[in-house]
C-alpha positions as CSV (number, residue, x, y, z in Angstrom):
1,M,59.5,-3.2,-231.7
2,L,58.5,0.3,-232.8
3,A,55.2,0.3,-231.1
4,N,56.3,2.0,-227.9
5,I,58.7,4.5,-229.5
6,P,57.5,8.1,-229.2
7,T,56.1,9.6,-232.4
8,Y,58.6,12.5,-232.2
9,V,61.6,10.2,-232.3
10,L,60.2,8.4,-235.4
11,D,59.5,11.7,-237.0
12,V,63.2,12.7,-236.6
13,L,64.4,9.4,-238.1
14,K,62.0,9.7,-241.1
15,A,62.8,13.4,-241.7
16,M,66.5,12.6,-241.8
17,N,65.9,9.7,-244.2
18,K,63.7,11.8,-246.4
19,A,66.5,14.3,-246.7
20,G,68.8,11.5,-247.9
21,F,70.6,10.7,-244.7
22,S,70.8,7.6,-242.5
23,A,69.5,7.9,-238.9
24,Y,69.2,5.4,-236.1
25,I,68.2,5.2,-232.4
26,V,71.3,4.1,-230.6
27,G,72.7,3.2,-227.1
28,G,70.7,2.6,-224.0
29,A,67.4,3.3,-225.6
30,V,67.8,0.3,-227.9
31,R,69.0,-1.9,-225.0
32,D,66.0,-0.9,-223.0
33,I,63.5,-1.5,-225.8
34,L,64.9,-5.0,-226.2
35,L,64.5,-5.6,-222.5
36,G,60.9,-4.3,-222.5
37,I,61.8,-1.2,-220.5
38,I,60.6,2.2,-221.5
39,P,63.7,4.4,-222.2
40,H,64.2,7.6,-220.3
41,D,65.6,9.3,-223.4
42,Y,66.5,8.6,-227.0
43,D,69.8,9.3,-228.7
44,I,69.9,9.5,-232.5
45,T,72.9,9.1,-234.7
46,T,73.2,10.0,-238.3
47,D,75.7,10.3,-241.2
48,A,74.7,13.9,-241.7
49,L,77.1,16.5,-240.6
50,P,76.0,18.9,-237.9
51,E,75.2,21.7,-240.3
52,E,73.2,19.3,-242.5
53,T,71.3,18.2,-239.5
54,K,70.5,21.8,-238.6
55,V,69.1,22.4,-242.1
56,V,66.8,19.4,-241.8
57,C,65.5,20.6,-238.4
58,E,64.9,24.1,-239.8
59,Q,63.0,22.6,-242.8
60,N,60.7,20.8,-240.4
61,H,60.3,23.9,-238.2
62,W,62.1,22.3,-235.2
63,Q,63.9,24.8,-233.1
64,V,67.6,24.1,-232.7
65,V,68.3,25.0,-229.0
66,D,72.0,24.0,-228.8
67,N,74.9,22.9,-230.8
68,L,77.3,21.1,-228.5
69,G,80.2,21.9,-230.8
70,N,81.6,20.6,-234.0
71,N,84.1,18.5,-232.0
72,F,81.3,16.3,-230.8
73,G,78.9,16.7,-233.7
74,C,75.8,16.9,-231.5
75,V,72.8,19.0,-232.4
76,V,69.9,19.4,-229.9
77,T,66.5,20.2,-231.3
78,V,63.0,20.3,-229.9
79,V,60.3,18.3,-231.5
80,D,56.7,18.7,-230.2
81,G,58.1,20.0,-226.9
82,N,60.7,17.1,-226.5
83,P,64.4,17.8,-226.6
84,C,66.3,15.4,-228.9
85,E,70.0,14.9,-229.5
86,I,71.1,14.1,-233.0
87,T,74.8,13.2,-233.3
88,T,77.0,12.7,-236.4
89,F,78.7,9.3,-236.7
90,R,82.1,9.7,-235.2
91,G,85.3,8.1,-234.1
92,E,87.4,9.1,-231.0
93,R,90.9,9.0,-229.6
94,Y,91.8,9.4,-226.0
95,T,94.9,10.3,-224.0
96,Q,95.8,10.0,-220.3
97,K,95.5,13.8,-219.8
98,D,91.7,13.5,-219.4
99,A,90.4,10.1,-218.3
100,H,86.9,10.7,-219.7
101,R,86.9,13.2,-222.5
102,P,88.3,12.2,-225.9
103,S,91.4,14.2,-227.0
104,E,90.4,13.9,-230.7
105,V,87.0,13.4,-232.5
106,W,86.4,12.9,-236.2
107,F,83.3,12.3,-238.2
108,C,82.9,9.1,-240.1
109,K,80.3,7.7,-242.6
110,E,79.8,4.1,-241.4
111,L,77.4,3.1,-238.6
112,K,79.6,0.2,-237.6
113,E,82.6,2.5,-237.0
114,D,80.4,4.7,-234.8
115,L,79.1,1.8,-232.8
116,S,82.6,0.3,-232.4
117,R,83.7,3.2,-230.2
118,R,80.9,2.5,-227.6
119,D,81.5,0.9,-224.3
120,F,79.5,-2.4,-224.0
121,T,77.9,-4.6,-226.6
122,I,74.5,-4.1,-225.1
123,N,74.9,-0.4,-225.7
124,A,76.3,-0.8,-229.2
125,M,73.1,-1.6,-231.1
126,A,71.1,0.6,-233.5
127,L,67.5,0.7,-234.6
128,D,66.1,2.4,-237.8
129,A,62.7,3.8,-238.6
130,N,61.6,0.5,-240.0
131,G,62.4,-1.5,-236.8
132,T,65.5,-3.1,-238.3
133,L,68.1,-3.9,-235.6
134,Y,71.8,-3.4,-236.4
135,D,73.9,-5.5,-234.1
136,Y,77.5,-5.9,-235.2
137,F,78.9,-7.0,-231.8
138,N,76.3,-9.5,-230.6
139,G,74.7,-7.2,-228.1
140,K,71.3,-8.9,-228.4
141,E,72.8,-12.3,-227.6
142,D,74.6,-10.8,-224.6
143,L,71.3,-9.3,-223.4
144,E,69.6,-12.8,-223.7
145,H,72.4,-14.4,-221.7
146,K,72.5,-11.5,-219.2
147,V,76.2,-10.8,-219.6
148,L,78.0,-7.5,-219.8
149,R,80.9,-7.4,-222.2
150,T,83.0,-4.6,-223.7
151,V,83.0,-3.9,-227.4
152,G,86.4,-5.3,-228.4
153,N,89.4,-5.4,-226.1
154,P,88.3,-4.6,-222.5
155,L,91.6,-3.0,-221.5
156,Q,91.6,-0.7,-224.6
157,R,88.0,0.3,-223.9
158,F,88.8,1.1,-220.3
159,E,92.0,2.9,-221.1
160,E,90.1,5.1,-223.6
161,D,87.7,6.2,-221.0
162,A,88.3,5.4,-217.3
163,L,84.7,6.2,-216.4
164,R,83.6,3.0,-218.3
165,M,84.9,0.9,-215.4
166,F,82.5,2.5,-213.0
167,R,79.8,2.3,-215.7
168,A,80.5,-1.5,-215.9
169,C,79.8,-1.8,-212.1
170,R,76.7,0.4,-212.4
171,F,75.2,-1.7,-215.3
172,V,75.8,-4.9,-213.4
173,A,74.0,-3.3,-210.5
174,Q,71.1,-2.0,-212.6
175,L,70.6,-5.1,-214.7
176,G,71.8,-7.9,-212.5
177,F,74.1,-9.1,-215.4
178,T,77.4,-10.8,-215.0
179,Y,80.5,-9.0,-216.3
180,V,82.4,-11.3,-218.8
181,Q,86.0,-10.9,-219.8
182,Q,88.1,-13.5,-221.7
183,D,91.6,-12.3,-220.6
184,N,93.5,-10.9,-217.7
185,L,91.6,-13.2,-215.3
186,R,92.6,-13.6,-211.6
187,P,91.3,-16.1,-209.0
188,S,87.8,-15.9,-207.6
189,F,86.8,-13.0,-205.3
190,G,84.6,-13.3,-202.3
191,M,83.5,-16.2,-200.0
192,P,82.7,-19.5,-201.7
193,A,79.1,-20.3,-202.7
194,T,77.4,-17.0,-201.6
195,P,75.1,-14.9,-203.8
196,Y,77.9,-12.4,-204.4
197,T,80.9,-14.6,-205.1
198,L,82.6,-13.8,-208.4
199,P,84.1,-16.9,-210.0
200,L,86.7,-14.7,-211.5
201,S,88.1,-11.3,-210.8
202,F,89.6,-9.0,-213.4
203,S,92.6,-6.8,-214.0
204,W,91.5,-3.4,-215.1
205,P,93.6,-0.3,-215.7
206,V,92.1,1.2,-212.5
207,E,95.0,3.6,-212.0
208,N,93.6,5.7,-214.9
209,C,90.8,6.8,-212.5
210,S,93.1,9.5,-211.2
211,G,92.0,11.7,-214.2
212,L,88.3,11.4,-213.4
213,S,86.4,14.1,-211.7
214,L,84.9,13.5,-208.3
215,E,81.5,14.6,-209.6
216,R,81.4,11.9,-212.3
217,V,82.6,9.2,-210.0
218,R,80.0,10.2,-207.4
219,T,77.2,10.2,-210.0
220,E,78.1,6.7,-211.1
221,L,78.4,5.5,-207.5
222,E,75.0,7.0,-206.6
223,K,73.3,5.3,-209.6
224,L,74.9,2.0,-208.6
225,L,73.8,2.3,-204.9
226,V,70.1,2.8,-205.7
227,S,70.0,0.0,-208.3
228,P,68.1,-3.3,-207.9
229,Y,71.4,-5.4,-207.8
230,A,73.6,-2.9,-206.0
231,G,75.4,-5.8,-204.2
232,K,76.6,-7.3,-207.4
233,G,77.9,-4.0,-208.7
234,L,79.7,-3.2,-205.5
235,M,81.3,-6.7,-205.5
236,L,82.7,-6.0,-209.0
237,M,84.0,-2.6,-207.8
238,L,86.0,-4.2,-205.0
239,A,87.1,-7.2,-207.0
240,T,88.7,-4.9,-209.6
241,G,90.2,-2.5,-207.0
242,L,88.3,0.5,-208.2
243,N,87.3,1.5,-204.7
244,H,91.0,1.8,-203.8
245,Q,91.8,4.3,-206.5
246,Y,91.7,8.1,-206.6
247,C,89.8,10.7,-208.5
248,R,90.1,14.5,-208.4
249,V,88.4,17.8,-207.7
250,K,89.4,21.3,-208.7
251,E,89.8,23.7,-205.9
252,N,91.1,27.3,-206.2
253,G,92.4,26.5,-209.7
254,Q,94.3,23.4,-208.6
255,F,93.4,19.7,-208.8
256,K,93.1,17.9,-205.5
257,T,93.4,14.1,-205.3
258,I,90.5,12.4,-203.6
259,P,90.5,8.7,-202.5
260,I,87.4,6.8,-203.5
261,L,86.4,4.2,-200.9
262,P,89.6,2.5,-199.6
263,E,87.8,2.1,-196.2
264,L,85.9,-0.9,-197.6
265,D,88.9,-3.1,-198.4
266,H,89.4,-4.7,-195.0
267,L,85.8,-5.9,-194.9
268,V,86.4,-8.5,-197.5
269,G,86.8,-11.9,-195.9
270,L,86.5,-10.3,-192.4
271,P,84.9,-13.0,-190.2
272,Q,81.9,-12.4,-187.9
273,N,80.3,-14.2,-185.0
274,K,78.9,-17.4,-186.6
275,R,76.2,-17.5,-184.0
276,F,74.5,-14.6,-185.8
277,H,76.1,-14.3,-189.2
278,M,76.3,-16.5,-192.2
279,Y,78.4,-14.0,-194.2
280,D,81.7,-12.2,-193.8
281,T,81.4,-8.5,-193.1
282,W,81.6,-7.4,-196.7
283,E,79.0,-9.8,-198.0
284,H,76.8,-9.1,-195.0
285,T,77.1,-5.4,-196.1
286,L,76.1,-6.3,-199.6
287,Q,73.1,-8.3,-198.5
288,A,72.0,-5.5,-196.1
289,I,72.2,-3.0,-199.0
290,D,70.1,-5.2,-201.3
291,N,67.6,-5.8,-198.4
292,S,67.0,-2.0,-198.1
293,P,64.8,0.4,-200.0
294,R,66.4,2.0,-203.0
295,D,66.9,5.3,-201.3
296,L,70.3,7.1,-201.5
297,T,70.3,8.0,-197.8
298,I,69.5,4.5,-196.7
299,R,71.8,2.9,-199.2
300,W,74.8,5.0,-198.2
301,T,74.0,4.1,-194.6
302,M,74.0,0.4,-195.3
303,L,77.3,0.7,-197.2
304,L,79.0,2.3,-194.2
305,H,77.1,0.9,-191.2
306,D,79.8,-1.7,-190.4
307,V,82.8,0.0,-192.0
308,A,84.7,0.1,-188.6
309,K,84.4,-3.6,-187.9
310,G,87.7,-5.4,-187.7
311,L,89.7,-2.3,-187.0
312,P,92.2,-2.1,-184.2
313,G,90.5,-0.9,-181.0
314,V,87.2,-2.3,-182.3
315,R,87.8,-5.9,-183.1
316,G,87.8,-8.2,-180.1
317,L,86.7,-11.7,-179.0
318,T,83.7,-12.9,-177.0
319,P,84.5,-15.1,-173.9
320,D,83.8,-18.1,-176.1
321,G,86.3,-17.0,-178.8
322,H,84.0,-15.5,-181.4
323,P,84.8,-12.2,-183.2
324,N,83.3,-9.2,-181.6
325,D,83.1,-5.5,-182.6
326,H,81.7,-3.7,-179.6
327,G,81.1,0.0,-180.3
328,H,81.7,-0.4,-184.1
329,E,78.6,1.8,-184.8
330,A,80.2,4.9,-183.2
331,E,83.5,4.3,-185.0
332,S,81.7,3.7,-188.3
333,A,79.9,7.0,-187.8
334,K,83.3,8.8,-187.4
335,I,84.5,7.3,-190.6
336,S,81.3,8.2,-192.3
337,V,81.9,11.9,-191.4
338,S,85.2,11.8,-193.4
339,I,83.6,10.0,-196.4
340,M,80.6,12.3,-196.6
341,D,82.9,15.3,-196.4
342,R,85.2,14.2,-199.2
343,F,82.3,13.3,-201.5
344,R,81.1,16.9,-201.0
345,Y,77.6,16.0,-199.7
346,N,75.5,18.8,-198.2
347,E,75.2,19.1,-194.5
348,K,71.6,17.8,-194.3
349,F,72.3,14.6,-196.2
350,S,75.6,14.0,-194.4
351,K,74.1,14.5,-190.9
352,R,71.3,12.0,-191.6
353,V,73.6,9.3,-193.0
354,I,76.0,9.7,-190.0
355,W,73.1,9.6,-187.5
356,L,71.7,6.5,-189.1
357,V,75.1,4.8,-189.0
358,A,75.6,5.7,-185.4
359,E,72.1,4.5,-184.3
360,H,71.8,1.4,-186.4
361,M,72.4,-0.9,-183.4
362,R,70.0,0.7,-180.9
363,F,67.1,-1.7,-181.5
364,A,69.1,-4.9,-181.5
365,P,70.0,-5.1,-177.8
366,I,66.3,-4.4,-176.8
367,L,65.1,-7.3,-178.9
368,F,68.1,-9.5,-177.9
369,Y,67.5,-9.2,-174.2
370,K,63.8,-9.5,-174.5
371,H,64.3,-13.0,-175.8
372,L,67.3,-14.1,-173.7
373,S,66.8,-12.5,-170.4
374,T,64.3,-13.3,-167.6
375,D,64.9,-9.9,-165.9
376,P,61.7,-7.8,-166.0
377,Q,63.9,-4.8,-166.7
378,Y,64.4,-6.2,-170.2
379,T,61.2,-8.2,-170.8
380,D,58.4,-6.2,-169.4
381,P,56.6,-4.2,-172.1
382,V,56.3,-1.1,-169.8
383,N,60.0,-1.1,-169.2
384,I,60.7,-1.6,-172.9
385,R,58.5,1.4,-173.7
386,K,60.3,3.5,-171.0
387,T,63.7,2.6,-172.7
388,L,62.4,3.6,-176.1
389,L,60.9,6.8,-174.7
390,K,64.2,7.8,-173.0
391,W,66.1,7.3,-176.3
392,L,63.5,9.2,-178.2
393,R,63.4,12.1,-175.8
394,H,67.2,12.2,-176.0
395,E,67.1,12.5,-179.7
396,A,64.3,15.1,-179.6
397,T,66.4,17.3,-177.3
398,S,69.8,16.7,-179.0
399,G,69.6,19.5,-181.5
400,Q,70.0,17.0,-184.3
401,F,66.5,17.5,-185.6
402,R,64.6,20.7,-186.4
403,T,61.0,19.5,-186.2
404,Q,58.9,16.6,-185.1
405,K,58.4,15.7,-188.7
406,D,62.1,15.6,-189.2
407,L,62.5,13.3,-186.1
408,T,59.8,11.0,-187.3
409,E,61.2,10.7,-190.8
410,A,64.6,9.8,-189.3
411,F,63.1,7.0,-187.2
412,Q,61.2,5.7,-190.2
413,Q,64.5,5.5,-192.1
414,L,66.2,3.9,-189.1
415,K,63.5,1.2,-189.2
416,H,64.5,0.3,-192.8
417,V,68.2,0.3,-191.8
418,Y,67.6,-1.9,-188.8
419,L,65.5,-4.5,-190.7
420,A,67.9,-4.6,-193.6
421,D,70.8,-5.2,-191.3
422,M,68.9,-7.8,-189.3
423,G,67.7,-9.5,-192.5
424,A,71.3,-10.1,-193.5
425,T,71.9,-12.3,-190.4
426,Y,70.4,-15.6,-189.3
427,A,67.5,-13.5,-187.9
428,G,66.4,-12.8,-191.5
429,R,65.4,-16.5,-191.7
430,Q,63.0,-16.1,-188.8
431,P,59.9,-14.3,-189.9
432,S,58.6,-13.9,-186.3
433,M,61.9,-12.3,-185.2
434,M,61.7,-9.9,-188.2
435,Q,58.1,-9.1,-187.3
436,E,59.0,-8.3,-183.7
437,G,61.8,-6.0,-184.9
438,A,59.4,-4.1,-187.2
439,E,56.8,-3.8,-184.4
440,L,59.5,-2.4,-182.1
441,A,60.5,0.2,-184.6
442,D,56.9,1.1,-185.3
443,E,56.3,1.8,-181.7
444,V,59.0,4.4,-181.6
445,I,57.8,5.9,-184.9
446,R,54.3,6.2,-183.4
447,M,55.7,7.9,-180.3
448,A,57.7,10.3,-182.4
449,K,54.8,11.2,-184.7
450,D,52.1,11.4,-182.1
451,N,53.6,13.0,-179.0
452,M,57.3,14.0,-179.3
453,P,57.6,17.6,-180.3
454,V,61.1,18.8,-181.1
455,A,60.5,22.6,-181.4
456,N,58.1,25.1,-180.1
457,T,56.4,25.1,-183.4
458,D,55.4,21.5,-182.9
459,L,53.2,22.3,-179.9
460,N,49.5,22.5,-180.6
461,I,49.3,26.0,-179.3
462,N,50.7,29.2,-181.0
463,G,51.9,32.5,-179.8
464,K,48.6,34.3,-180.5
465,E,46.7,31.9,-178.3
466,L,49.3,32.2,-175.6
467,L,49.0,36.0,-175.6
468,E,45.4,35.6,-174.6
469,L,46.7,34.0,-171.4
470,I,50.1,35.5,-170.6
471,A,52.2,38.6,-171.2
472,P,54.5,38.8,-174.2
473,N,57.7,38.6,-172.1
474,Q,56.5,35.3,-170.7
475,I,56.0,33.4,-173.9
476,K,59.6,32.1,-174.3
477,D,59.7,30.6,-170.8
478,I,56.2,29.2,-171.1
479,L,56.9,27.5,-174.4
480,K,60.1,26.0,-173.0
481,Y,58.1,24.7,-170.0
482,L,55.3,23.2,-172.2
483,L,57.8,21.6,-174.6
484,E,59.8,19.9,-171.8
485,R,56.6,18.6,-170.2
486,V,55.2,17.1,-173.4
487,Q,58.6,15.6,-174.3
488,S,58.6,14.0,-170.8
489,Q,55.2,12.5,-171.6
490,N,53.5,13.9,-168.6
491,L,51.4,16.4,-170.6
492,P,49.6,15.6,-173.9
493,N,50.2,17.8,-176.8
494,E,46.6,18.9,-177.0
495,K,45.3,22.5,-177.0
496,T,43.1,22.2,-174.0
497,A,45.7,20.4,-171.9
498,L,48.3,22.9,-172.9
499,K,46.1,25.8,-171.9
500,N,45.3,24.2,-168.6
501,A,49.0,23.6,-167.9
502,V,49.6,27.3,-168.6
503,H,46.9,28.3,-166.1
504,K,48.3,26.0,-163.4
505,K,51.8,27.4,-164.1
506,L,50.6,31.0,-163.7
507,A,48.8,30.1,-160.5
508,K,52.0,28.7,-159.0
509,I,53.9,31.8,-160.1
510,K,51.4,34.0,-158.3
511,Q,51.7,32.0,-155.1
């Protein structure tokens, strides 16, 4: 068990032991070691007081770079270039004034008391320098059974620290575990017999989230979204009502209340056209998320791509009586603007998510009509290419993208979005259909990458080369002319062709 633990961590444990103190690796590092995962960092706990820990560090010539305060008892030292946190055993007490920070902290001498304040059993284990595991709350057994369980009474744990509720959803998403709670159970949540159905839902003190900062909630949500089992974590979040709560952000010295994600509520149980969908809108969303790459931009897109389905003005019926949500992508993009804004995402990130949401349906009709129509307008490869080119040129000239590289990257992301969405429908069970969808997207990506410049700087000719052919005051108009011709696909973006086009343009001007 000790084989893969870094030498510097074991050195700290042994140094503390040699000085007469107990010391253990605790928390997520122990959990990961038992799971066969290499930990990202190692937390050490000890019965030594902070000032005693500092003396041990100085005796070993380890620089103490930070003391996080006697209230928290954490000393940060650097061992062989590696930062290491050493924290004194402690107990905590919380109030509703701050939903994440303890109002009172005291030092204690017993490892069990220190571990008893932690959130989940799988995070409440300790490991000493000899490889002995200390597991007072059956964390190892829960790891083996792939369950997530609080240490002690779940309501008490969550009332102590409201962020733990989001952490529960995040750990379910990261590990694929099932959250287990013995009391306060409610009926099942989700469609029957689907991969995301929860046999039980739970009553959590979710109203305590109002004291959490937006930054902490967003951080947990981001970690959840890019996790391997994000769908499971999001299902737990909605089952407990966390998404319908509020957090806060401080602006101009005043706290402002921020809704988390109430826009998701109506998707649960919302029926879809059964000709194409096997899931309701919410579980389709979860499957689409899990189908997609673990990239934050793409995962946010998948979460929001169908968020307008079922809303008044969007939900309708097909002539044969099936649910229909024509134009939902445009409305979903509008809702995404509001969500990106309140989560304080930067403009570049927000614009890309909103664009991907707005465009996520553009490939689908092309593929649909190709299979169901006999009209050459929809089935002829040349016509399909013209349709793709018209769309691509529109995007290149829209002002949405700064460069050809930026445009190409966006369409590469859109390919992932499209395939993840399609894979969460019956089409996902048809490999040939999925392959055709991928090929359709690849054609646009090639067109964008090879011959769809967005800015003058994307042209394979520069200002210095143009000055050999034209006067300085003509450069702006000539570049605009060349860019438009290449975007229209009647001029290749090659130096010789561009120079020849300039010569012909000048000849016409002289005439």
